[in-house]
Every structure is written in C-alpha cells, then in structure tokens.
N, C-alpha and C positions, 0 to 999 in steps of 0.2 A: 354276934360283928367282924370280921375279917379286918384281925390286927392289920399292922404296920408292919410286924417281925413277921407274919409269916410272908410280904414281899424281901422283906431283907433280907433273911437268913441265906436262900440259894444266889442270892446276890454277889456277899459279904462271901461267898464259899465259889463261888465263881472269882474274885475275885485274886482270894486265894491264889487260889486255882494258874490265873493269870500272872503272882508275883514269881510262886516256886516254877516256872516256866523258865521265864524273865533274867532265873542266880538266876538257874541250873544250863541254862541255852553260853550265855551270857564268855564261859570258854571261848568254844566252838568259834562264834564272833574273832574273836582276837584273834587266833588263830589263823584263820581268812583271811583276811587283808591282812596279817602278814604275808601265808605262800602268795596274796596279791601282787603283795609290790614287789615281793623277789623274781615273782617272774616281769610283772611288764619292768622290771631293772634287764632280766636277764636279755626279753627280746631287745633291748637301747643297746646295748652292749654290744650286739647279735647283728644287730643293722650301725651300727655307730663301727665295726669294723665290714658289716658286709660295700658302706658307705667308701670307709677308706680303700679299702684294694680297688674296690672303680675306678675313683677317681687315678690311681697309681699309677692304674691301664690307660685308662686315659692318659694323660698326663704321657706318659711314654712309645705313645702311636707318634711314625712319626711319620708328619702331611708332608716330601718336601720338597719345607721353603727353609 
C-alpha cells in the first residue's frame, strides 16, 4: 500500500528549499527598497528645484502693467 510518507517527503523537501531561498534573498529586498526610496527622494528634490526656478522666472516676467 502507498504510504503517506512517500507523499510528504518531497513536499517537505520543497518547503525547506523555499524557506532557505526566502531567507537568502532578504538582504536583496531591503537593498532594493532603500535604493528605490533614495531615487524617489532625489526625483522629488529635482522636481522641486525645477518648479522653483520656473516659478521665479515666471514671476520675473514684466507684463507692462
């Protein structure tokens, strides 16, 4: 008769492998989040500088009034 352990061994081995891989990729995920956050902050800063310069230039236009 087919035993239950014959089914559970491969499932347990696969589960162990998935857990091992999940632990080894944890640093990569954190690194990706930090780099993405830094790029977002840099992008917002650049956009703020551009908006400030355009606004200053627009306010400096003499409309003859």
